[in-house]
Every structure is written in C-alpha cells, then in structure tokens.
CHARMM internal coordinates of N, CA and C (Angstrom, degrees):
IC EDIT
DIST 1 N 1 CA 1.4930
DIST 1 CA 1 C 1.5257
ANGL 1 N 1 CA 1 C 107.34
DIST 1 C 2 N 1.3548
ANGL 1 CA 1 C 2 N 112.90
DIHE 1 N 1 CA 1 C 2 N 133.04
DIST 2 N 2 CA 1.4422
ANGL 1 C 2 N 2 CA 119.08
DIHE 1 CA 1 C 2 N 2 CA 176.50
DIST 2 CA 2 C 1.4914
ANGL 2 N 2 CA 2 C 111.96
DIHE 1 C 2 N 2 CA 2 C -119.46
DIST 2 C 3 N 1.3441
ANGL 2 CA 2 C 3 N 117.69
DIHE 2 N 2 CA 2 C 3 N 120.64
DIST 3 N 3 CA 1.5028
ANGL 2 C 3 N 3 CA 120.99
DIHE 2 CA 2 C 3 N 3 CA -176.63
DIST 3 CA 3 C 1.5110
ANGL 3 N 3 CA 3 C 105.07
DIHE 2 C 3 N 3 CA 3 C -110.97
DIST 3 C 4 N 1.2510
ANGL 3 CA 3 C 4 N 118.66
DIHE 3 N 3 CA 3 C 4 N 126.65
DIST 4 N 4 CA 1.4618
ANGL 3 C 4 N 4 CA 119.64
DIHE 3 CA 3 C 4 N 4 CA -179.45
DIST 4 CA 4 C 1.5412
ANGL 4 N 4 CA 4 C 110.66
DIHE 3 C 4 N 4 CA 4 C -128.73
DIST 4 C 5 N 1.2564
ANGL 4 CA 4 C 5 N 116.42
DIHE 4 N 4 CA 4 C 5 N 148.34
DIST 5 N 5 CA 1.5394
ANGL 4 C 5 N 5 CA 126.70
DIHE 4 CA 4 C 5 N 5 CA 179.01
DIST 5 CA 5 C 1.5662
ANGL 5 N 5 CA 5 C 101.43
DIHE 4 C 5 N 5 CA 5 C -107.46
DIST 5 C 6 N 1.3157
ANGL 5 CA 5 C 6 N 113.22
DIHE 5 N 5 CA 5 C 6 N 118.43
DIST 6 N 6 CA 1.4152
ANGL 5 C 6 N 6 CA 122.22
DIHE 5 CA 5 C 6 N 6 CA -169.46
DIST 6 CA 6 C 1.6683
ANGL 6 N 6 CA 6 C 109.69
DIHE 5 C 6 N 6 CA 6 C -109.53
DIST 6 C 7 N 1.3280
ANGL 6 CA 6 C 7 N 117.32
DIHE 6 N 6 CA 6 C 7 N 134.78
DIST 7 N 7 CA 1.3934
ANGL 6 C 7 N 7 CA 120.60
DIHE 6 CA 6 C 7 N 7 CA 173.74
DIST 7 CA 7 C 1.5731
ANGL 7 N 7 CA 7 C 107.25
DIHE 6 C 7 N 7 CA 7 C -112.62
DIST 7 C 8 N 1.3197
ANGL 7 CA 7 C 8 N 121.14
DIHE 7 N 7 CA 7 C 8 N 137.83
DIST 8 N 8 CA 1.3635
ANGL 7 C 8 N 8 CA 124.55
DIHE 7 CA 7 C 8 N 8 CA 175.54
DIST 8 CA 8 C 1.4449
ANGL 8 N 8 CA 8 C 111.98
DIHE 7 C 8 N 8 CA 8 C -129.69
DIST 8 C 9 N 1.3472
ANGL 8 CA 8 C 9 N 119.60
DIHE 8 N 8 CA 8 C 9 N 129.84
DIST 9 N 9 CA 1.4393
ANGL 8 C 9 N 9 CA 121.51
DIHE 8 CA 8 C 9 N 9 CA -178.06
DIST 9 CA 9 C 1.5415
ANGL 9 N 9 CA 9 C 104.18
DIHE 8 C 9 N 9 CA 9 C -116.31
DIST 9 C 10 N 1.2927
ANGL 9 CA 9 C 10 N 119.79
DIHE 9 N 9 CA 9 C 10 N 111.93
DIST 10 N 10 CA 1.4880
ANGL 9 C 10 N 10 CA 121.74
DIHE 9 CA 9 C 10 N 10 CA 179.69
DIST 10 CA 10 C 1.4910
ANGL 10 N 10 CA 10 C 109.99
DIHE 9 C 10 N 10 CA 10 C -72.73
DIST 10 C 11 N 1.4096
ANGL 10 CA 10 C 11 N 112.76
DIHE 10 N 10 CA 10 C 11 N 166.98
DIST 11 N 11 CA 1.5240
ANGL 10 C 11 N 11 CA 116.97
DIHE 10 CA 10 C 11 N 11 CA 178.97
DIST 11 CA 11 C 1.5150
ANGL 11 N 11 CA 11 C 112.52
DIHE 10 C 11 N 11 CA 11 C -59.34
DIST 11 C 12 N 1.2929
ANGL 11 CA 11 C 12 N 117.55
DIHE 11 N 11 CA 11 C 12 N -27.82
DIST 12 N 12 CA 1.5082
ANGL 11 C 12 N 12 CA 121.68
DIHE 11 CA 11 C 12 N 12 CA -175.62
DIST 12 CA 12 C 1.5539
ANGL 12 N 12 CA 12 C 105.08
DIHE 11 C 12 N 12 CA 12 C -85.40
DIST 12 C 13 N 1.1889
ANGL 12 CA 12 C 13 N 124.07
DIHE 12 N 12 CA 12 C 13 N 2.95
DIST 13 N 13 CA 1.4359
ANGL 12 C 13 N 13 CA 127.41
DIHE 12 CA 12 C 13 N 13 CA 178.08
DIST 13 CA 13 C 1.5130
ANGL 13 N 13 CA 13 C 117.53
DIHE 12 C 13 N 13 CA 13 C 86.28
DIST 13 C 14 N 1.3743
ANGL 13 CA 13 C 14 N 113.78
DIHE 13 N 13 CA 13 C 14 N 1.03
DIST 14 N 14 CA 1.5244
ANGL 13 C 14 N 14 CA 114.60
DIHE 13 CA 13 C 14 N 14 CA 176.38
DIST 14 CA 14 C 1.4790
ANGL 14 N 14 CA 14 C 107.40
DIHE 13 C 14 N 14 CA 14 C -75.09
DIST 14 C 15 N 1.3079
ANGL 14 CA 14 C 15 N 117.67
DIHE 14 N 14 CA 14 C 15 N 141.53
DIST 15 N 15 CA 1.4020
ANGL 14 C 15 N 15 CA 128.66
DIHE 14 CA 14 C 15 N 15 CA -174.90
DIST 15 CA 15 C 1.6590
ANGL 15 N 15 CA 15 C 106.49
DIHE 14 C 15 N 15 CA 15 C -122.40
DIST 15 C 16 N 1.3959
ANGL 15 CA 15 C 16 N 108.37
DIHE 15 N 15 CA 15 C 16 N 136.14
DIST 16 N 16 CA 1.4890
ANGL 15 C 16 N 16 CA 111.38
DIHE 15 CA 15 C 16 N 16 CA 172.74
DIST 16 CA 16 C 1.6011
ANGL 16 N 16 CA 16 C 104.67
DIHE 15 C 16 N 16 CA 16 C -146.17
DIST 16 C 17 N 1.2915
ANGL 16 CA 16 C 17 N 109.97
DIHE 16 N 16 CA 16 C 17 N 167.84
DIST 17 N 17 CA 1.5165
ANGL 16 C 17 N 17 CA 120.20
DIHE 16 CA 16 C 17 N 17 CA -172.95
DIST 17 CA 17 C 1.4490
ANGL 17 N 17 CA 17 C 107.35
DIHE 16 C 17 N 17 CA 17 C -131.07
DIST 17 C 18 N 1.4135
ANGL 17 CA 17 C 18 N 116.65
DIHE 17 N 17 CA 17 C 18 N 154.43
DIST 18 N 18 CA 1.4453
ANGL 17 C 18 N 18 CA 118.26
DIHE 17 CA 17 C 18 N 18 CA 173.34
DIST 18 CA 18 C 1.6678
ANGL 18 N 18 CA 18 C 105.06
DIHE 17 C 18 N 18 CA 18 C -162.94
DIST 18 C 19 N 1.1920
ANGL 18 CA 18 C 19 N 111.07
DIHE 18 N 18 CA 18 C 19 N 173.42
DIST 19 N 19 CA 1.5333
ANGL 18 C 19 N 19 CA 119.11
DIHE 18 CA 18 C 19 N 19 CA -179.28
DIST 19 CA 19 C 1.5108
ANGL 19 N 19 CA 19 C 109.71
DIHE 18 C 19 N 19 CA 19 C -119.17
DIST 19 C 20 N 1.2856
ANGL 19 CA 19 C 20 N 117.94
DIHE 19 N 19 CA 19 C 20 N 141.20
DIST 20 N 20 CA 1.4261
ANGL 19 C 20 N 20 CA 127.39
DIHE 19 CA 19 C 20 N 20 CA 171.03
DIST 20 CA 20 C 1.4721
ANGL 20 N 20 CA 20 C 110.56
DIHE 19 C 20 N 20 CA 20 C -119.18
DIST 20 C 21 N 1.3245
ANGL 20 CA 20 C 21 N 115.13
DIHE 20 N 20 CA 20 C 21 N 154.50
DIST 21 N 21 CA 1.5210
ANGL 20 C 21 N 21 CA 124.99
DIHE 20 CA 20 C 21 N 21 CA 173.63
DIST 21 CA 21 C 1.5713
ANGL 21 N 21 CA 21 C 103.80
DIHE 20 C 21 N 21 CA 21 C -129.38
DIST 21 C 22 N 1.2957
ANGL 21 CA 21 C 22 N 109.75
DIHE 21 N 21 CA 21 C 22 N 115.98
DIST 22 N 22 CA 1.4650
ANGL 21 C 22 N 22 CA 120.31
DIHE 21 CA 21 C 22 N 22 CA -178.85
DIST 22 CA 22 C 1.5497
ANGL 22 N 22 CA 22 C 110.89
DIHE 21 C 22 N 22 CA 22 C 53.79
DIST 22 C 23 N 1.3364
ANGL 22 CA 22 C 23 N 110.07
DIHE 22 N 22 CA 22 C 23 N 43.58
DIST 23 N 23 CA 1.5574
ANGL 22 C 23 N 23 CA 119.39
DIHE 22 CA 22 C 23 N 23 CA 178.76
DIST 23 CA 23 C 1.4671
ANGL 23 N 23 CA 23 C 115.00
DIHE 22 C 23 N 23 CA 23 C 68.20
DIST 23 C 24 N 1.3358
ANGL 23 CA 23 C 24 N 117.75
DIHE 23 N 23 CA 23 C 24 N 18.16
DIST 24 N 24 CA 1.5438
ANGL 23 C 24 N 24 CA 122.84
DIHE 23 CA 23 C 24 N 24 CA 174.24
DIST 24 CA 24 C 1.5737
ANGL 24 N 24 CA 24 C 109.80
DIHE 23 C 24 N 24 CA 24 C -117.25
DIST 24 C 25 N 1.3599
ANGL 24 CA 24 C 25 N 111.66
DIHE 24 N 24 CA 24 C 25 N 127.97
DIST 25 N 25 CA 1.4793
ANGL 24 C 25 N 25 CA 121.24
DIHE 24 CA 24 C 25 N 25 CA -178.16
DIST 25 CA 25 C 1.5298
ANGL 25 N 25 CA 25 C 108.80
DIHE 24 C 25 N 25 CA 25 C -52.21
DIST 25 C 26 N 1.3397
ANGL 25 CA 25 C 26 N 122.26
DIHE 25 N 25 CA 25 C 26 N 133.67
DIST 26 N 26 CA 1.4359
ANGL 25 C 26 N 26 CA 127.25
DIHE 25 CA 25 C 26 N 26 CA 172.19
DIST 26 CA 26 C 1.5165
ANGL 26 N 26 CA 26 C 109.51
DIHE 25 C 26 N 26 CA 26 C -92.92
DIST 26 C 27 N 1.2962
ANGL 26 CA 26 C 27 N 119.97
DIHE 26 N 26 CA 26 C 27 N 110.68
DIST 27 N 27 CA 1.4420
ANGL 26 C 27 N 27 CA 125.47
DIHE 26 CA 26 C 27 N 27 CA 179.39
DIST 27 CA 27 C 1.5139
ANGL 27 N 27 CA 27 C 110.12
DIHE 26 C 27 N 27 CA 27 C -51.63
DIST 27 C 28 N 1.3708
ANGL 27 CA 27 C 28 N 115.10
DIHE 27 N 27 CA 27 C 28 N 136.17
DIST 28 N 28 CA 1.4119
ANGL 27 C 28 N 28 CA 119.00
DIHE 27 CA 27 C 28 N 28 CA 171.95
DIST 28 CA 28 C 1.5941
ANGL 28 N 28 CA 28 C 110.26
DIHE 27 C 28 N 28 CA 28 C 92.18
DIST 28 C 29 N 1.4000
ANGL 28 CA 28 C 29 N 117.91
DIHE 28 N 28 CA 28 C 29 N 3.51
DIST 29 N 29 CA 1.4514
ANGL 28 C 29 N 29 CA 114.77
DIHE 28 CA 28 C 29 N 29 CA -174.04
DIST 29 CA 29 C 1.6199
ANGL 29 N 29 CA 29 C 111.46
DIHE 28 C 29 N 29 CA 29 C -109.14
DIST 29 C 30 N 1.3279
ANGL 29 CA 29 C 30 N 113.01
DIHE 29 N 29 CA 29 C 30 N -3.65
DIST 30 N 30 CA 1.4203
ANGL 29 C 30 N 30 CA 115.40
DIHE 29 CA 29 C 30 N 30 CA -178.89
DIST 30 CA 30 C 1.5278
ANGL 30 N 30 CA 30 C 113.54
DIHE 29 C 30 N 30 CA 30 C -75.84
DIST 30 C 31 N 1.2378
ANGL 30 CA 30 C 31 N 122.05
DIHE 30 N 30 CA 30 C 31 N 130.44
DIST 31 N 31 CA 1.4535
ANGL 30 C 31 N 31 CA 125.94
DIHE 30 CA 30 C 31 N 31 CA 178.52
DIST 31 CA 31 C 1.5151
ANGL 31 N 31 CA 31 C 111.26
DIHE 30 C 31 N 31 CA 31 C -149.16
DIST 31 C 32 N 1.3224
ANGL 31 CA 31 C 32 N 117.10
DIHE 31 N 31 CA 31 C 32 N 153.36
DIST 32 N 32 CA 1.4204
ANGL 31 C 32 N 32 CA 121.36
DIHE 31 CA 31 C 32 N 32 CA 175.82
DIST 32 CA 32 C 1.5127
ANGL 32 N 32 CA 32 C 113.11
DIHE 31 C 32 N 32 CA 32 C -88.57
DIST 32 C 33 N 1.2698
ANGL 32 CA 32 C 33 N 118.00
DIHE 32 N 32 CA 32 C 33 N -11.64
DIST 33 N 33 CA 1.4729
ANGL 32 C 33 N 33 CA 128.44
DIHE 32 CA 32 C 33 N 33 CA 179.47
DIST 33 CA 33 C 1.5302
ANGL 33 N 33 CA 33 C 107.45
DIHE 32 C 33 N 33 CA 33 C -98.50
DIST 33 C 34 N 1.3223
ANGL 33 CA 33 C 34 N 114.68
DIHE 33 N 33 CA 33 C 34 N 113.91
DIST 34 N 34 CA 1.5128
ANGL 33 C 34 N 34 CA 119.94
DIHE 33 CA 33 C 34 N 34 CA -179.08
DIST 34 CA 34 C 1.5488
ANGL 34 N 34 CA 34 C 113.46
DIHE 33 C 34 N 34 CA 34 C -55.10
DIST 34 C 35 N 1.3517
ANGL 34 CA 34 C 35 N 120.59
DIHE 34 N 34 CA 34 C 35 N -44.09
DIST 35 N 35 CA 1.4382
ANGL 34 C 35 N 35 CA 118.89
DIHE 34 CA 34 C 35 N 35 CA -179.64
DIST 35 CA 35 C 1.5291
ANGL 35 N 35 CA 35 C 115.25
DIHE 34 C 35 N 35 CA 35 C -68.18
DIST 35 C 36 N 1.3403
ANGL 35 CA 35 C 36 N 115.65
DIHE 35 N 35 CA 35 C 36 N -36.29
DIST 36 N 36 CA 1.4947
ANGL 35 C 36 N 36 CA 119.90
DIHE 35 CA 35 C 36 N 36 CA 177.33
DIST 36 CA 36 C 1.5404
ANGL 36 N 36 CA 36 C 110.63
DIHE 35 C 36 N 36 CA 36 C -65.66
DIST 36 C 37 N 1.3146
ANGL 36 CA 36 C 37 N 114.46
DIHE 36 N 36 CA 36 C 37 N -43.58
DIST 37 N 37 CA 1.4893
ANGL 36 C 37 N 37 CA 119.55
DIHE 36 CA 36 C 37 N 37 CA 178.66
DIST 37 CA 37 C 1.5277
ANGL 37 N 37 CA 37 C 111.83
DIHE 36 C 37 N 37 CA 37 C -66.68
DIST 37 C 38 N 1.2939
ANGL 37 CA 37 C 38 N 117.08
DIHE 37 N 37 CA 37 C 38 N -35.67
DIST 38 N 38 CA 1.4741
ANGL 37 C 38 N 38 CA 122.05
DIHE 37 CA 37 C 38 N 38 CA 178.10
DIST 38 CA 38 C 1.5415
ANGL 38 N 38 CA 38 C 108.24
DIHE 37 C 38 N 38 CA 38 C -69.13
DIST 38 C 39 N 1.2530
ANGL 38 CA 38 C 39 N 117.79
DIHE 38 N 38 CA 38 C 39 N -37.24
DIST 39 N 39 CA 1.4976
ANGL 38 C 39 N 39 CA 119.35
DIHE 38 CA 38 C 39 N 39 CA 176.36
DIST 39 CA 39 C 1.4954
ANGL 39 N 39 CA 39 C 112.45
DIHE 38 C 39 N 39 CA 39 C -60.78
DIST 39 C 40 N 1.3937
ANGL 39 CA 39 C 40 N 112.52
DIHE 39 N 39 CA 39 C 40 N -42.86
DIST 40 N 40 CA 1.4329
ANGL 39 C 40 N 40 CA 118.54
DIHE 39 CA 39 C 40 N 40 CA 173.64
DIST 40 CA 40 C 1.5753
ANGL 40 N 40 CA 40 C 116.60
DIHE 39 C 40 N 40 CA 40 C -63.21
DIST 40 C 41 N 1.4080
ANGL 40 CA 40 C 41 N 114.19
DIHE 40 N 40 CA 40 C 41 N -34.97
DIST 41 N 41 CA 1.4638
ANGL 40 C 41 N 41 CA 120.74
DIHE 40 CA 40 C 41 N 41 CA 170.37
DIST 41 CA 41 C 1.5077
ANGL 41 N 41 CA 41 C 109.49
DIHE 40 C 41 N 41 CA 41 C -56.53
DIST 41 C 42 N 1.3470
ANGL 41 CA 41 C 42 N 115.87
DIHE 41 N 41 CA 41 C 42 N -49.39
DIST 42 N 42 CA 1.5074
ANGL 41 C 42 N 42 CA 117.04
DIHE 41 CA 41 C 42 N 42 CA -177.32
DIST 42 CA 42 C 1.5354
ANGL 42 N 42 CA 42 C 112.60
DIHE 41 C 42 N 42 CA 42 C -65.75
DIST 42 C 43 N 1.2844
ANGL 42 CA 42 C 43 N 118.76
DIHE 42 N 42 CA 42 C 43 N -29.59
DIST 43 N 43 CA 1.4024
ANGL 42 C 43 N 43 CA 120.28
DIHE 42 CA 42 C 43 N 43 CA 173.02
DIST 43 CA 43 C 1.5282
ANGL 43 N 43 CA 43 C 114.46
DIHE 42 C 43 N 43 CA 43 C -65.83
DIST 43 C 44 N 1.3398
ANGL 43 CA 43 C 44 N 113.11
DIHE 43 N 43 CA 43 C 44 N -38.57
DIST 44 N 44 CA 1.4961
ANGL 43 C 44 N 44 CA 116.52
DIHE 43 CA 43 C 44 N 44 CA 178.87
DIST 44 CA 44 C 1.5161
ANGL 44 N 44 CA 44 C 110.86
DIHE 43 C 44 N 44 CA 44 C -70.90
DIST 44 C 45 N 1.3867
ANGL 44 CA 44 C 45 N 115.80
DIHE 44 N 44 CA 44 C 45 N -33.21
DIST 45 N 45 CA 1.5586
ANGL 44 C 45 N 45 CA 118.00
DIHE 44 CA 44 C 45 N 45 CA 171.26
DIST 45 CA 45 C 1.5537
ANGL 45 N 45 CA 45 C 108.47
DIHE 44 C 45 N 45 CA 45 C -59.22
DIST 45 C 46 N 1.2186
ANGL 45 CA 45 C 46 N 120.44
DIHE 45 N 45 CA 45 C 46 N -41.22
DIST 46 N 46 CA 1.4657
ANGL 45 C 46 N 46 CA 119.83
DIHE 45 CA 45 C 46 N 46 CA -176.60
DIST 46 CA 46 C 1.4788
ANGL 46 N 46 CA 46 C 112.50
DIHE 45 C 46 N 46 CA 46 C -75.45
DIST 46 C 47 N 1.3486
ANGL 46 CA 46 C 47 N 119.37
DIHE 46 N 46 CA 46 C 47 N -30.22
DIST 47 N 47 CA 1.5359
ANGL 46 C 47 N 47 CA 121.72
DIHE 46 CA 46 C 47 N 47 CA -177.20
DIST 47 CA 47 C 1.5110
ANGL 47 N 47 CA 47 C 112.68
DIHE 46 C 47 N 47 CA 47 C -101.71
DIST 47 C 48 N 1.3855
ANGL 47 CA 47 C 48 N 115.74
DIHE 47 N 47 CA 47 C 48 N -6.33
DIST 48 N 48 CA 1.4033
ANGL 47 C 48 N 48 CA 114.94
DIHE 47 CA 47 C 48 N 48 CA -175.54
DIST 48 CA 48 C 1.5205
ANGL 48 N 48 CA 48 C 113.84
DIHE 47 C 48 N 48 CA 48 C 76.39
DIST 48 C 49 N 1.2830
ANGL 48 CA 48 C 49 N 115.56
DIHE 48 N 48 CA 48 C 49 N 2.04
DIST 49 N 49 CA 1.4976
ANGL 48 C 49 N 49 CA 122.31
DIHE 48 CA 48 C 49 N 49 CA -177.64
DIST 49 CA 49 C 1.4388
ANGL 49 N 49 CA 49 C 115.59
DIHE 48 C 49 N 49 CA 49 C 85.99
DIST 49 C 50 N 1.2707
ANGL 49 CA 49 C 50 N 112.43
DIHE 49 N 49 CA 49 C 50 N 9.79
DIST 50 N 50 CA 1.5382
ANGL 49 C 50 N 50 CA 120.92
DIHE 49 CA 49 C 50 N 50 CA -177.52
DIST 50 CA 50 C 1.5799
ANGL 50 N 50 CA 50 C 106.77
DIHE 49 C 50 N 50 CA 50 C -99.28
DIST 50 C 51 N 1.3685
ANGL 50 CA 50 C 51 N 108.85
DIHE 50 N 50 CA 50 C 51 N 136.26
DIST 51 N 51 CA 1.4512
ANGL 50 C 51 N 51 CA 118.85
DIHE 50 CA 50 C 51 N 51 CA 179.50
DIST 51 CA 51 C 1.6266
ANGL 51 N 51 CA 51 C 106.97
DIHE 50 C 51 N 51 CA 51 C -72.59
DIST 51 C 52 N 1.1990
ANGL 51 CA 51 C 52 N 115.91
DIHE 51 N 51 CA 51 C 52 N 132.56
DIST 52 N 52 CA 1.4812
ANGL 51 C 52 N 52 CA 120.22
DIHE 51 CA 51 C 52 N 52 CA 178.15
DIST 52 CA 52 C 1.5192
ANGL 52 N 52 CA 52 C 112.00
DIHE 51 C 52 N 52 CA 52 C -97.85
DIST 52 C 53 N 1.3533
ANGL 52 CA 52 C 53 N 116.96
DIHE 52 N 52 CA 52 C 53 N 132.62
DIST 53 N 53 CA 1.4184
ANGL 52 C 53 N 53 CA 118.49
DIHE 52 CA 52 C 53 N 53 CA -178.51
DIST 53 CA 53 C 1.5451
ANGL 53 N 53 CA 53 C 104.37
DIHE 52 C 53 N 53 CA 53 C -131.34
DIST 53 C 54 N 1.2912
ANGL 53 CA 53 C 54 N 109.60
DIHE 53 N 53 CA 53 C 54 N 145.86
DIST 54 N 54 CA 1.5074
ANGL 53 C 54 N 54 CA 117.90
DIHE 53 CA 53 C 54 N 54 CA 178.91
DIST 54 CA 54 C 1.5254
ANGL 54 N 54 CA 54 C 111.74
DIHE 53 C 54 N 54 CA 54 C -142.63
DIST 54 C 55 N 1.3079
ANGL 54 CA 54 C 55 N 120.20
DIHE 54 N 54 CA 54 C 55 N 129.65
DIST 55 N 55 CA 1.4201
ANGL 54 C 55 N 55 CA 123.75
DIHE 54 CA 54 C 55 N 55 CA 177.32
DIST 55 CA 55 C 1.5219
ANGL 55 N 55 CA 55 C 104.46
DIHE 54 C 55 N 55 CA 55 C -81.56
DIST 55 C 56 N 1.3676
ANGL 55 CA 55 C 56 N 115.75
DIHE 55 N 55 CA 55 C 56 N 119.89
DIST 56 N 56 CA 1.4777
ANGL 55 C 56 N 56 CA 122.13
DIHE 55 CA 55 C 56 N 56 CA -178.08
DIST 56 CA 56 C 1.5599
ANGL 56 N 56 CA 56 C 108.31
DIHE 55 C 56 N 56 CA 56 C -83.53
DIST 56 C 57 N 1.2817
ANGL 56 CA 56 C 57 N 116.79
DIHE 56 N 56 CA 56 C 57 N -42.19
DIST 57 N 57 CA 1.4789
ANGL 56 C 57 N 57 CA 118.07
DIHE 56 CA 56 C 57 N 57 CA -176.90
DIST 57 CA 57 C 1.5443
ANGL 57 N 57 CA 57 C 104.81
DIHE 56 C 57 N 57 CA 57 C -159.74
DIST 57 C 58 N 1.3650
ANGL 57 CA 57 C 58 N 112.61
DIHE 57 N 57 CA 57 C 58 N 147.00
DIST 58 N 58 CA 1.4338
ANGL 57 C 58 N 58 CA 121.75
DIHE 57 CA 57 C 58 N 58 CA 176.54
DIST 58 CA 58 C 1.5910
ANGL 58 N 58 CA 58 C 107.00
DIHE 57 C 58 N 58 CA 58 C -135.89
DIST 58 C 59 N 1.4034
ANGL 58 CA 58 C 59 N 110.34
DIHE 58 N 58 CA 58 C 59 N 134.71
DIST 59 N 59 CA 1.4304
ANGL 58 C 59 N 59 CA 114.39
DIHE 58 CA 58 C 59 N 59 CA 179.46
DIST 59 CA 59 C 1.5416
ANGL 59 N 59 CA 59 C 104.74
DIHE 58 C 59 N 59 CA 59 C -131.67
DIST 59 C 60 N 1.3320
ANGL 59 CA 59 C 60 N 115.43
DIHE 59 N 59 CA 59 C 60 N 132.30
DIST 60 N 60 CA 1.4025
ANGL 59 C 60 N 60 CA 119.88
DIHE 59 CA 59 C 60 N 60 CA 179.71
DIST 60 CA 60 C 1.5172
ANGL 60 N 60 CA 60 C 111.72
DIHE 59 C 60 N 60 CA 60 C -134.57
DIST 60 C 61 N 1.3604
ANGL 60 CA 60 C 61 N 115.16
DIHE 60 N 60 CA 60 C 61 N 147.43
DIST 61 N 61 CA 1.4933
ANGL 60 C 61 N 61 CA 116.36
DIHE 60 CA 60 C 61 N 61 CA -177.56
DIST 61 CA 61 C 1.5238
ANGL 61 N 61 CA 61 C 106.84
DIHE 60 C 61 N 61 CA 61 C -129.28
DIST 61 C 62 N 1.2406
ANGL 61 CA 61 C 62 N 117.75
DIHE 61 N 61 CA 61 C 62 N 157.89
DIST 62 N 62 CA 1.4126
ANGL 61 C 62 N 62 CA 125.85
DIHE 61 CA 61 C 62 N 62 CA 178.19
DIST 62 CA 62 C 1.5884
ANGL 62 N 62 CA 62 C 104.98
DIHE 61 C 62 N 62 CA 62 C -86.16
DIST 62 C 63 N 1.2868
ANGL 62 CA 62 C 63 N 117.90
DIHE 62 N 62 CA 62 C 63 N 127.46
DIST 63 N 63 CA 1.4857
ANGL 62 C 63 N 63 CA 119.59
DIHE 62 CA 62 C 63 N 63 CA 173.41
DIST 63 CA 63 C 1.5439
ANGL 63 N 63 CA 63 C 111.47
DIHE 62 C 63 N 63 CA 63 C -78.18
DIST 63 C 64 N 1.3563
ANGL 63 CA 63 C 64 N 116.34
DIHE 63 N 63 CA 63 C 64 N 135.39
DIST 64 N 64 CA 1.4570
ANGL 63 C 64 N 64 CA 122.19
DIHE 63 CA 63 C 64 N 64 CA 173.81
DIST 64 CA 64 C 1.5642
ANGL 64 N 64 CA 64 C 106.14
DIHE 63 C 64 N 64 CA 64 C -79.23
DIST 64 C 65 N 1.2997
ANGL 64 CA 64 C 65 N 110.76
DIHE 64 N 64 CA 64 C 65 N 116.88
DIST 65 N 65 CA 1.4449
ANGL 64 C 65 N 65 CA 114.07
DIHE 64 CA 64 C 65 N 65 CA -179.62
DIST 65 CA 65 C 1.3650
ANGL 65 N 65 CA 65 C 116.99
DIHE 64 C 65 N 65 CA 65 C -134.58
END
COOR INIT
IC SEED 1 N 1 CA 1 C
IC BUILD
C-alpha cells in the first residue's frame, strides 16, 4: 500500500492538498489548508484509508402477526 500526500498548485496560484492510497484519491482529504490536509493524511496512515464503522446499539422486536 502506498499512501501519498499531494500538493497541487494551479495556474492561477491556488494551492490545494489531498491524500491518495495506491494512486486513488481518498474522499474527504482535500483541503486548501496544508496543516488540515496533512492531519487528514496522518489519519489515513493510521486507518489505511478505510472508513471505520461501528454498530453502537441494535434494538429488535418481534412483530405480532
């Protein structure tokens, strides 16, 4: 797995940053602030770029039929 922190400078001088995993853009990592984008990059390094989900609580009832 290759995780990269990317900087792009547009022709008009605007700069933005984002993270890729194996050359694929990671949703939610783009930012115009370098430090914020770098913080997101570090989160991707910790999680491998995978979204984490957890069931907090489940409640089920039996239907009267």
